[in-house]
C-alpha positions as CSV (number, residue, x, y, z in Angstrom):
1,M,0.0,0.0,0.0
2,L,2.9,2.3,0.7
3,V,4.4,1.7,-2.7
4,I,1.0,2.3,-4.4
5,G,0.5,5.5,-2.4
6,W,4.0,6.7,-3.3
7,S,3.5,5.9,-6.9
8,V,0.2,7.7,-7.2
9,T,1.7,10.7,-5.5
10,V,4.7,10.8,-7.9
11,I,2.4,10.4,-10.9
12,A,0.1,13.2,-9.7
13,V,3.0,15.5,-9.2
14,N,4.7,14.8,-12.5
15,S,1.6,14.5,-14.7
16,H,0.2,17.4,-16.8
17,S,-3.5,16.6,-16.8
18,H,-6.6,18.4,-15.5
19,P,-6.0,20.1,-12.2
20,W,-9.0,18.3,-10.5
21,M,-7.5,15.0,-11.6
22,E,-4.1,15.9,-10.2
23,L,-5.6,17.0,-7.0
24,G,-7.7,13.8,-6.7
25,M,-4.7,11.6,-7.3
26,L,-2.6,13.6,-4.8
27,V,-5.3,13.3,-2.1
28,V,-5.6,9.5,-2.8
29,G,-1.8,9.1,-2.7
30,V,-1.5,11.0,0.6
31,I,-4.3,9.1,2.2
32,L,-2.7,5.7,1.2
33,N,0.7,6.8,2.5
34,I,-0.8,7.9,5.9
35,W,-2.9,4.8,6.2
36,S,0.1,2.5,5.4
37,M,2.4,4.3,7.8
38,I,-0.2,3.9,10.6
39,G,-0.4,0.2,9.7
40,I,3.4,-0.1,9.9
41,I,3.6,1.7,13.2
42,L,0.8,-0.5,14.7
43,H,2.4,-3.7,13.3
44,F,5.8,-3.0,14.9
45,R,4.2,-1.9,18.3
46,L,2.2,-5.2,18.4
47,K,5.2,-7.2,17.4
48,K,7.3,-5.5,20.1
49,Q,4.6,-6.2,22.8
50,N,4.4,-9.8,21.8
51,K,8.1,-10.3,22.4
52,I,7.9,-9.0,26.0
């Protein structure tokens, strides 16, 4: 999900299409990046708690 979010963000920044399409892709990319980072943080916290 992080790779997809990063890819969509890069495409949105580098594309020369309609402004509303660029904005939509940028929003989707940022949401996917934030969502995946929250998932990674929660995964490592749960993994750390299970080791204790």
